Every structure is written in C-alpha cells, then in structure tokens.
N, C-alpha and C positions, 0 to 999 in steps of 0.2 A: 634353456636356461628354467628354472622350477619357478613356481608361483612365488610371489612377494608375500611376505608376512605383513599384519597390519602395522606393526611399528615401522616395516622399511617404508611401506606406502604412506604413513603419516610423516615419517621424516623427509622422502622426497617430496610430498606437496609443500611440505613447511620451508624446504630450500626454494622451491619455486615461490611461492609468495613472499619469501625473504628476497628474492632477486626482484620482483615485482615492486615491491615495497622501496626498495633503492631506486629503480628507475622513476618511479613515481617522485620522490623526494629530490633525485636530479634535474628532473624536468622542470618541477615547480621552482627549483632554483633559478632556474633559466628565463623563466618568464617576467613580464611587467605586471607585477599585480594589480595596477591601475587600469592599462590598456586592456589587458585580458581578464579581467577578473571574473567573467562567467566560465572561463577556463579553467583559472584556480580554483574556482567553487567546485566545478565538475571533478577535478583530480583531487580536491579534499575528499569530496564524497568516495572516491574509489580507494584513497589511502584509507579511510575509516572503514571500509568495507573489507580492505586486504586484512588490516588491523582485526577485524571481529571474524574474518576466516581463520586466521594464525590461532586466535584465542579459542575458537571451537577446537581446532586440530590440538591443541595442547591440553585440553582437557583431557581428549580422548587419549591423547599419548599417556596421560597419567593414570589412565585407566586401564590401559593396555600394559602398561609397564609394573602396575600391581597386579594385574592376572597373571602374569608369567615370571 
C-alpha cells in the first residue's frame, strides 16, 4: 500500500474525531447530570477539545484543497 496523501490523512482523522464526538454525545446523554456533574464537565471538555481538533484539521483541509 502506498503512502497516504495529506488530504487522505486529514479525512481519516476527521472521520475518527467524528466518531469520537458521537460517542461523547451519546455517553453524555446517558448520564445523570446532577449525580455525575464532574463526569459531565470532563466529557464536555473532551467534546470541546475534539471540536477544536476538527476545526484545525478543516483549516488544513482547505489549505490542501487549494494547493492541489
């Protein structure tokens, strides 16, 4: 198998982060927000970090789409 191109790598990572985001959202939906507030906060931070990572990759995706 040949070496992946930057656009392929970005797509692959975005897919991974999308699945991670879905898992976080599903998990947070199953928790009791009052009883597990600390866990909800931690998962909320993870969700925010995941969205930030996706935004960074989307910026790179636009850059590589313009370059090729």
